[in-house]
C-alpha positions as a Markdown table, in Angstrom:
| # | Residue | x | y | z |
|---|---|---|---|---|
| 1 | Unk | -4.1 | -17.2 | -14.6 |
| 2 | Unk | -7.5 | -18.4 | -13.5 |
| 3 | Unk | -9.9 | -16.0 | -11.9 |
| 4 | Unk | -11.3 | -17.0 | -8.6 |
| 5 | Unk | -14.3 | -15.6 | -6.6 |
| 6 | Unk | -11.9 | -13.3 | -4.6 |
| 7 | Unk | -10.4 | -11.8 | -7.8 |
| 8 | Unk | -13.9 | -11.2 | -9.3 |
| 9 | Unk | -15.1 | -9.3 | -6.2 |
| 10 | Unk | -12.1 | -6.9 | -6.0 |
| 11 | Unk | -11.9 | -3.5 | -7.6 |
| 12 | Unk | -9.0 | -2.8 | -10.0 |
| 13 | Unk | -7.0 | -0.8 | -7.3 |
| 14 | Unk | -7.6 | -3.7 | -4.8 |
| 15 | Unk | -6.2 | -6.2 | -7.4 |
| 16 | Unk | -3.1 | -4.0 | -7.8 |
| 17 | Unk | -2.8 | -3.8 | -4.0 |
| 18 | Unk | -3.0 | -7.6 | -3.7 |
| 19 | Unk | -0.2 | -8.0 | -6.3 |
| 20 | Unk | 1.9 | -5.4 | -4.4 |
| 21 | Unk | 1.4 | -7.2 | -1.1 |
| 22 | Unk | 2.5 | -10.5 | -2.6 |
| 23 | Unk | 5.6 | -8.9 | -4.1 |
| 24 | Unk | 6.5 | -7.2 | -0.8 |
| 25 | Unk | 6.9 | -10.6 | 0.8 |
| 26 | Unk | 9.7 | -11.3 | -1.7 |
| 27 | Unk | 11.5 | -8.2 | -0.3 |
| 28 | Unk | 11.0 | -9.5 | 3.3 |
| 29 | Unk | 8.3 | -6.9 | 4.0 |
| 30 | Unk | 4.9 | -7.6 | 5.5 |
| 31 | Unk | 2.0 | -5.4 | 4.5 |
| 32 | Unk | -1.5 | -4.3 | 5.2 |
| 33 | Unk | -4.1 | -2.6 | 3.0 |
| 34 | Unk | -6.2 | 0.4 | 3.7 |
| 35 | Unk | -4.4 | 1.7 | 6.8 |
| 36 | Unk | -5.3 | 5.1 | 8.2 |
| 37 | Unk | -2.1 | 6.9 | 9.3 |
| 38 | Unk | -4.0 | 10.1 | 10.2 |
| 39 | Unk | -7.6 | 11.4 | 10.1 |
| 40 | Unk | -8.6 | 12.0 | 6.5 |
| 41 | Unk | -5.9 | 9.8 | 5.0 |
| 42 | Unk | -6.1 | 6.1 | 4.0 |
| 43 | Unk | -3.1 | 4.5 | 2.3 |
| 44 | Unk | -3.7 | 1.6 | -0.1 |
| 45 | Unk | -0.7 | -0.4 | 1.1 |
| 46 | Unk | 1.7 | 0.1 | 4.0 |
| 47 | Unk | 4.7 | -2.3 | 4.1 |
| 48 | Unk | 6.9 | -2.9 | 7.1 |
| 49 | Unk | 10.4 | -4.1 | 6.5 |
| 50 | Unk | 12.7 | -6.3 | 8.5 |
| 51 | Unk | 14.6 | -3.3 | 10.0 |
| 52 | Unk | 11.4 | -1.3 | 10.7 |
| 53 | Unk | 11.4 | 0.6 | 7.4 |
| 54 | Unk | 8.0 | 1.9 | 6.4 |
| 55 | Unk | 6.9 | 2.1 | 2.8 |
| 56 | Unk | 3.6 | 3.5 | 1.5 |
| 57 | Unk | 2.3 | 2.3 | -1.9 |
| 58 | Unk | -0.6 | 4.1 | -3.6 |
| 59 | Unk | -2.3 | 1.9 | -6.2 |
| 60 | Unk | -3.7 | 3.7 | -9.2 |
| 61 | Unk | -5.8 | 1.8 | -11.7 |
| 62 | Unk | -6.3 | 4.6 | -14.3 |
| 63 | Unk | -5.3 | 8.1 | -15.3 |
| 64 | Unk | -8.6 | 9.4 | -13.8 |
| 65 | Unk | -7.9 | 7.6 | -10.5 |
| 66 | Unk | -4.4 | 9.3 | -10.3 |
| 67 | Unk | -5.7 | 12.8 | -11.3 |
| 68 | Unk | -8.5 | 12.6 | -8.7 |
| 69 | Unk | -6.0 | 11.9 | -5.9 |
| 70 | Unk | -5.5 | 15.2 | -4.1 |
| 71 | Unk | -4.1 | 13.7 | -0.8 |
| 72 | Unk | -1.1 | 11.7 | -1.8 |
| 73 | Unk | 1.5 | 14.3 | -0.7 |
| 74 | Unk | 0.0 | 14.0 | 2.8 |
| 75 | Unk | 1.3 | 10.4 | 2.9 |
| 76 | Unk | 4.9 | 11.4 | 2.6 |
| 77 | Unk | 5.3 | 12.4 | 6.2 |
| 78 | Unk | 4.2 | 8.9 | 7.3 |
| 79 | Unk | 6.7 | 6.8 | 5.5 |
| 80 | Unk | 10.4 | 6.3 | 4.7 |
| 81 | Unk | 9.7 | 5.7 | 1.0 |
| 82 | Unk | 6.7 | 6.4 | -1.2 |
| 83 | Unk | 5.7 | 4.4 | -4.3 |
| 84 | Unk | 3.0 | 4.4 | -6.9 |
| 85 | Unk | 1.8 | 1.0 | -8.1 |
| 86 | Unk | 0.2 | 0.9 | -11.5 |
| 87 | Unk | -0.4 | -1.7 | -14.2 |
| 88 | Unk | 1.7 | -2.0 | -17.4 |
| 89 | Unk | -0.8 | 0.1 | -19.4 |
| 90 | Unk | -0.7 | 3.1 | -17.1 |
| 91 | Unk | 0.9 | 6.3 | -18.6 |
| 92 | Unk | 3.8 | 6.4 | -16.1 |
| 93 | Unk | 4.9 | 9.8 | -17.4 |
| 94 | Unk | 2.1 | 11.3 | -15.3 |
| 95 | Unk | 3.8 | 10.2 | -12.1 |
| 96 | Unk | 6.2 | 12.5 | -10.3 |
| 97 | Unk | 9.9 | 11.5 | -11.0 |
| 98 | Unk | 10.8 | 11.9 | -7.3 |
| 99 | Unk | 8.6 | 9.0 | -6.2 |
| 100 | Unk | 8.9 | 5.3 | -6.4 |
| 101 | Unk | 7.3 | 3.3 | -9.2 |
| 102 | Unk | 6.0 | -0.3 | -9.1 |
| 103 | Unk | 4.4 | -2.1 | -12.0 |
| 104 | Unk | 1.8 | -4.5 | -10.7 |
| 105 | Unk | -1.1 | -6.8 | -11.5 |
| 106 | Unk | -3.3 | -8.9 | -9.3 |
| 107 | Unk | -0.7 | -11.6 | -8.8 |
| 108 | Unk | 2.7 | -9.9 | -8.5 |
| 109 | Unk | 4.6 | -6.6 | -8.8 |
| 110 | Unk | 8.1 | -5.3 | -9.7 |
| 111 | Unk | 9.9 | -2.2 | -8.3 |
| 112 | Unk | 10.9 | -0.2 | -11.4 |
| 113 | Unk | 12.1 | 2.9 | -9.6 |
| 114 | Unk | 13.0 | 3.0 | -5.9 |
| 115 | Unk | 11.4 | 5.9 | -4.0 |
| 116 | Unk | 13.8 | 8.3 | -2.4 |
| 117 | Unk | 14.4 | 7.7 | 1.3 |
| 118 | Unk | 13.2 | 10.2 | 3.9 |
| 119 | Unk | 13.7 | 8.5 | 7.3 |
| 120 | Unk | 10.9 | 9.0 | 9.8 |
| 121 | Unk | 11.7 | 10.4 | 13.2 |
| 122 | Unk | 11.8 | 7.7 | 15.9 |
| 123 | Unk | 8.6 | 8.9 | 17.6 |
| 124 | Unk | 6.7 | 8.9 | 14.3 |
| 125 | Unk | 8.1 | 5.5 | 13.4 |
| 126 | Unk | 6.9 | 4.1 | 16.8 |
| 127 | Unk | 3.3 | 5.5 | 16.1 |
| 128 | Unk | 3.3 | 3.9 | 12.7 |
| 129 | Unk | 4.5 | 0.5 | 13.8 |
| 130 | Unk | 1.8 | 0.5 | 16.5 |
| 131 | Unk | -0.9 | 1.5 | 14.0 |
| 132 | Unk | 0.4 | -1.2 | 11.6 |
| 133 | Unk | 0.3 | -3.9 | 14.4 |
| 134 | Unk | -3.2 | -3.0 | 15.6 |
| 135 | Unk | -4.5 | -2.8 | 12.0 |
| 136 | Unk | -3.0 | -6.2 | 11.2 |
| 137 | Unk | -4.3 | -7.8 | 14.4 |
| 138 | Unk | -7.8 | -6.4 | 13.8 |
| 139 | Unk | -7.8 | -7.8 | 10.3 |
| 140 | Unk | -6.6 | -11.2 | 11.5 |
| 141 | Unk | -9.3 | -11.3 | 14.2 |
| 142 | Unk | -12.0 | -10.5 | 11.6 |
| 143 | Unk | -10.7 | -13.3 | 9.3 |
| 144 | Unk | -10.7 | -15.8 | 12.2 |
| 145 | Unk | -14.1 | -14.7 | 13.5 |
| 146 | Unk | -16.2 | -13.2 | 10.7 |
| 147 | Unk | -19.2 | -12.8 | 13.1 |
| 148 | Unk | -17.3 | -10.5 | 15.4 |
| 149 | Unk | -18.1 | -6.8 | 14.9 |
| 150 | Unk | -14.8 | -4.9 | 14.9 |
| 151 | Unk | -15.0 | -1.1 | 14.5 |
| 152 | Unk | -12.3 | 0.5 | 12.4 |
């Protein structure tokens, strides 16, 4: 597939996130990248399903990237399902068996193993859906009006 300027300017993890976000639409989920659920945490992709289900997907571009991640377990309390997204060359035996697995590239992704479900409490779900909506609206405004300064 041809590289475009957008692809050339994205880091490997961002390319995986793009493929994941594209694939989530095929599952009737909408998604945002780099959402902050709580101070000190930033998830790579948060996906919101048609029934309000919340999935968090962490994109890892290498063994070193995965081994350096000391915060991923903190994401579990902010989602119904948790997944790793990696490319086809990633050593998947490093990933915990009790998490979801997505094989991705810059253009698409496939769920290989569904993450176990741990339903959020209604109050936590409400907070996360509000964070998702605000994050998406801020990103949409920035895309429409690049000169507008929007603090994150």
